[in-house]
C-alpha positions in Angstrom: -25.8 2.3 9.2 -25.5 -1.4 8.1 -27.6 -3.6 10.5 -26.9 -7.3 10.7 -28.9 -10.1 12.3 -26.4 -12.8 13.1 -29.0 -15.4 12.1 -29.3 -14.0 8.6 -25.6 -13.8 7.6 -23.1 -16.6 6.9 -20.8 -17.4 9.8 -17.6 -16.6 7.9 -18.9 -13.1 7.1 -20.1 -12.5 10.7 -16.8 -13.8 12.0 -14.9 -11.3 9.8 -17.1 -8.4 10.9 -16.6 -9.3 14.5 -12.8 -9.6 14.3 -12.5 -6.3 12.5 -14.7 -4.3 14.9 -13.9 -6.0 18.3 -10.3 -5.0 18.3 -7.5 -4.7 19.2 -7.6 -8.0 21.0 -4.7 -9.2 23.3 -3.1 -12.5 22.4 -3.0 -15.5 24.6 0.0 -17.5 23.5 -1.1 -20.8 25.0 1.2 -23.7 25.9 -0.4 -27.0 26.7 0.6 -30.7 26.8 -1.4 -33.8 26.0 -1.7 -36.9 28.2 1.7 -38.2 26.9 3.4 -34.9 27.7 3.8 -33.8 24.1 3.8 -29.9 24.0 1.6 -27.7 21.9 1.9 -24.0 21.4 -0.7 -21.7 19.7 -1.9 -18.1 19.8 -5.5 -17.1 20.5 -7.0 -13.6 20.3 -10.3 -14.4 21.9 -8.7 -13.6 25.2 -8.7 -11.3 28.2 -8.5 -10.9 32.0 -11.8 -11.1 34.0 -10.9 -10.6 37.6 -8.0 -10.5 40.1 -9.4 -12.3 43.2 -9.1 -15.0 42.2 -6.9 -13.9 39.2 -9.0 -15.1 36.2 -8.1 -15.4 32.5 -10.4 -16.7 29.8 -9.5 -17.6 26.2 -11.3 -19.5 23.6 -10.0 -22.0 21.0 -13.2 -21.7 19.0 -14.3 -24.5 16.7 -13.0 -23.9 13.2 -15.5 -22.1 11.0 -14.6 -23.9 7.8 -14.9 -27.5 8.9 -16.2 -27.5 12.5 -13.1 -29.3 13.9 -11.6 -28.5 17.3 -8.0 -27.4 18.0 -5.2 -29.3 19.6 -5.1 -26.8 22.5 -8.6 -27.7 23.5 -8.0 -31.4 23.1 -4.9 -31.2 25.3 -6.7 -29.2 28.0 -9.5 -31.8 28.1 -6.7 -34.3 28.9 -4.5 -32.2 31.1 -6.4 -29.2 32.5 -3.4 -26.8 32.8 -2.0 -24.1 30.5 0.7 -21.4 30.4 -0.5 -18.2 28.8 2.4 -16.2 27.5 2.3 -12.6 26.3 3.4 -11.7 22.7 5.6 -8.7 22.1 6.7 -7.1 18.8 10.0 -8.9 18.7 8.3 -12.3 18.6 5.1 -11.7 16.7 6.2 -13.4 13.5 7.3 -16.5 15.3 4.1 -16.6 17.3 2.1 -16.4 14.1 4.1 -19.3 12.6 3.1 -21.5 15.6 -0.6 -21.1 14.5 0.1 -23.2 11.3 -2.1 -26.3 11.5 0.7 -28.8 11.9 -0.2 -32.4 12.4 -1.1 -33.5 16.0 2.0 -34.3 18.0 4.1 -31.7 16.3 6.2 -29.7 18.7 5.4 -26.0 17.9 8.3 -24.9 20.1 10.6 -26.4 17.6 8.7 -25.3 14.5 8.5 -21.6 15.6 12.0 -21.5 17.2 10.9 -20.7 20.8 12.7 -22.1 23.8 10.7 -24.1 26.3 11.2 -23.2 30.0 10.0 -25.6 32.7 7.1 -24.4 34.7 6.9 -24.6 38.5 3.2 -25.4 39.3 1.9 -26.8 36.0 3.1 -29.4 33.4 3.1 -27.2 30.2 6.3 -25.3 29.4 6.6 -21.5 29.5 7.9 -19.6 26.4 11.3 -18.3 27.5 11.2 -15.4 25.1 7.9 -14.1 26.5 8.4 -11.3 29.0 5.3 -12.2 31.1 4.1 -15.8 31.6 1.0 -17.0 33.5 1.0 -20.6 34.9 -2.7 -21.5 35.1 -5.0 -24.3 36.2 -8.1 -24.7 34.1 -11.2 -24.2 36.3 -13.8 -24.9 33.6 -14.2 -25.4 29.9 -17.6 -24.1 28.8 -18.7 -25.0 25.3 -21.1 -22.5 23.7 -22.2 -24.8 20.9 -21.4 -27.7 18.5 -21.3 -25.8 15.2 -18.4 -24.2 13.3 -17.4 -21.0 15.0 -18.7 -21.9 18.4 -16.7 -20.7 21.4 -15.0 -23.0 24.0 -14.4 -20.7 27.0 -11.4 -21.9 28.9 -11.6 -20.3 32.3 -8.2 -20.2 34.0 -6.9 -19.3 37.5 -3.4 -17.9 37.6 -1.3 -20.0 39.9 2.1 -18.2 39.2 3.0 -15.1 37.2 6.5 -14.6 35.9 7.6 -11.1 34.8 11.0 -10.2 33.2 12.8 -7.5 35.2 13.8 -6.0 31.8 10.2 -4.6 31.4 9.9 -3.1 34.9 10.2 0.6 35.9 12.3 1.7 38.9 9.1 1.6 40.9 8.6 -2.1 40.1 5.6 -1.6 37.7 5.4 -2.9 34.1 6.5 -0.2 31.6 4.0 -0.2 28.8 6.7 0.9 26.3 9.2 -1.8 27.4 6.7 -4.6 27.3 5.9 -3.6 23.7 2.8 -5.8 23.3 1.0 -6.5 20.1 -2.7 -7.2 19.5 -4.9 -8.6 16.7 -7.2 -6.7 14.4 -9.2 -7.9 11.5 -7.8 -9.8 8.5 -4.0 -10.0 8.7 -3.6 -6.8 10.7 -1.9 -6.4 14.1 -1.3 -3.3 16.2 1.8 -2.5 18.2 0.9 -1.1 21.6 3.9 1.2 22.3 5.5 4.4 21.1 3.4 7.2 19.7 0.3 4.9 19.7 0.1 5.1 23.5 -1.9 7.9 25.2 -3.3 8.5 28.7 -6.8 9.1 29.8 -7.1 9.9 33.6 -9.4 7.5 35.3 -12.4 9.2 37.1 -12.6 6.4 39.6 -14.4 7.7 42.8 -13.6 11.4 42.4 -16.5 13.7 41.5 -16.9 15.1 38.0 -19.2 17.8 36.7 -20.1 15.9 33.5 -20.6 17.4 30.0 -24.2 18.4 30.8 -23.0 21.0 33.3 -20.5 22.7 31.0 -21.4 26.2 30.0 -23.6 26.2 26.9 -21.0 28.1 24.9 -18.6 25.3 25.5 -21.0 22.4 25.3 -22.3 23.5 21.9 -18.9 24.4 20.5 -18.4 24.0 16.7 -14.7 23.2 17.3 -14.4 21.0 20.4 -14.8 17.3 19.9 -16.6 14.8 22.1 -13.3 13.8 23.5 -12.5 17.4 24.3 -15.8 17.8 26.1 -15.1 14.6 28.0 -11.8 16.0 29.2 -13.5 19.2 30.5 -16.5 17.2 31.9 -14.0 15.0 33.9 -13.1 18.1 36.0 -14.2 18.0 39.6 -15.6 21.6 39.2 -15.4 24.6 37.0 -12.1 26.3 38.0 -12.3 29.4 40.1 -10.6 32.7 39.0 -8.0 32.1 41.8 -7.2 28.7 40.3 -7.0 30.1 36.8 -4.7 32.9 37.9 -1.9 30.4 38.5 -2.1 29.1 34.9 0.0 30.7 32.2 -1.2 30.7 28.6 1.2 33.2 27.1 0.1 36.1 24.9 -2.0 33.9 22.6 -5.4 35.1 24.0 -4.2 38.8 23.9 -3.3 38.4 20.3 -6.7 37.0 19.5 -8.4 39.8 21.3 -6.5 42.4 19.3 -7.2 40.6 16.0 -10.9 40.1 16.5 -11.9 42.9 18.8 -14.8 43.9 16.5 -15.8 40.3 15.5 -17.2 38.3 18.4 -18.0 35.2 16.3 -14.4 34.9 14.9 -13.0 35.6 18.4 -15.1 32.8 19.9 -14.2 30.4 17.1 -10.4 31.0 17.4 -10.4 30.8 21.2 -12.0 27.4 20.9 -9.3 26.4 18.4 -6.7 27.5 21.0 -8.5 25.7 23.8 -8.6 22.5 21.6 -4.8 22.7 21.1 -4.3 22.8 24.9 -6.7 19.9 25.4 -5.0 17.8 22.7 -1.8 18.4 24.6 -3.5 17.3 27.9 -3.4 20.8 29.4 -7.0 21.0 30.7 -6.5 23.9 33.0 -5.0 26.1 30.2 -8.0 25.2 28.1 -10.4 26.2 30.9 -8.6 29.5 31.2 -9.0 30.3 27.5 -12.7 29.2 27.4 -13.6 31.1 30.5 -11.7 34.3 29.5 -13.8 34.1 26.3 -17.0 34.0 28.3 -15.8 37.0 30.3 -15.0 38.9 27.1 -18.4 38.1 25.6 -20.1 39.3 28.9 -18.4 42.7 28.5 
């Protein structure tokens, strides 16, 4: 394990390690204006949401590592404390990246990157028409974390208005994660597309009870096949299923076939039942996995 003390490594190297490991990072495509009303547009991946009452977003135009200069976005916000944060989807990521070129101050990045400015309702900066979600924000505070290259400038924003394209909504009026097709930043020049096969669901425990991994039967907890993720799926169950609950679960003839193949070899039988249970878990069928694993325990008890 490589251990790094931030005070004993160069800022560029630390910066690269952080960007590669703290990822993927959502992109704040920030639109601002200076005191003369000249627009600026730039993407920032030091960005996230931090509360919903009041609705709070924070992004950071950090001081440049190489020469310790500040960015036009920060300079504009110091003059006009308003910003529109636009989301970036896959269809517009190349244009959004182009806007990050360090054009001379006063350059209109809407023109340079080919985006269409849309007038905002509550704030002075324009919205990006091509973005499917746009947040009109007032800047609550700008918190500087230092004066050296790489230092953060936390721009704390309150959402005043949120605009959502109907094209990305489900019939229930929620945002469809596949239709919004967001992208996020990784290290170096890498991005990730948050849609398609890359998406998966993990049921939220929230306030329901869960047995936890520590209360799983030892034969399951110490499995040589099941992964930590698999044990987490089982441990997220509210209780170990009863026989009555398992009777309603169909798992086909797979377990019968294993019993016949390994009826004189308990170790192989256990190993292959765990492989079968893992297949069910990887498909998200937790109850079927429970049935296989508990049938294995019953077989061993006999």
